C-alpha positions, 0 to 999 in steps of 0.5 A, spaced: 434 570 581 440 566 583 435 560 583 433 561 576 441 562 574 442 555 578 437 552 574 439 555 567 446 553 568 444 546 570 440 546 563 447 548 560 451 543 563 446 537 561 446 540 554 453 540 554 454 533 556 449 530 551 453 534 546 459 531 548 456 524 548 453 524 541 460 527 539 464 521 542 459 516 539 460 519 532 467 519 533 467 511 535 463 510 529 468 514 524 473 510 527 470 503 526 468 505 519 475 507 518 478 500 521 473 496 517 475 500 510 482 499 512 481 491 513 477 491 507 483 494 503 488 489 506 483 483 504 483 485 497 490 486 496 493 481 491 498 476 494 506 477 493 510 471 491 517 475 492 520 481 495 525 486 493 531 486 497 536 490 493 536 495 488 543 497 485 543 505 483 542 506 476 540 499 474 533 498 470 530 496 476 532 503 480 530 507 474 523 503 474 522 505 481 522 499 484 524 499 491 527 495 497 522 491 501 517 492 495 513 485 494 512 483 487 505 481 485 506 481 478 512 481 474 510 481 466 506 474 465 509 471 472 504 472 478 503 468 484 499 462 480 505 461 476 511 463 479 515 457 481 522 460 482 526 466 480 528 462 474 521 464 471 523 472 472 529 471 469 526 468 463 521 473 462 527 478 463 531 475 457 525 475 453 523 482 454 530 485 453 529 492 450 521 492 451 517 495 457 514 490 462 508 491 467 510 490 474 506 490 480 508 491 487 505 492 494 509 498 497 507 500 504 500 496 504 498 499 497 498 496 490 503 500 485 504 499 478 511 500 475 514 500 468 520 496 467 524 495 461 530 490 461 536 492 458 544 491 459 547 496 463 555 497 465 556 489 464 551 487 470 546 484 467 539 486 465 536 488 471 540 490 477 
């Protein structure tokens, strides 16, 4: 009876080892797939041409949801292909006063769209 018990316990132990080995393989495969997906998402993100370094509370930029460290991908008609300097953005802002602009930013590795309506506020310009 004791020999039967030892043989049965050995079979249980081997089955557990196999089960854990399969689980470990599955976990490694899942991690590899998650890494591949994350890399493909990173590669598919558009290129930013400017970075937000300040947002004044109460300003049109703040109201639109822009945040410090957002990386600007599109600002109205301005994008990485036609951006030359900040005057490009200023021109778009001046020509869009009171009308909503589409702004696309990268925030924490994700693409985020915000609507921004340039307007004069508290004597500080159009955006803040």
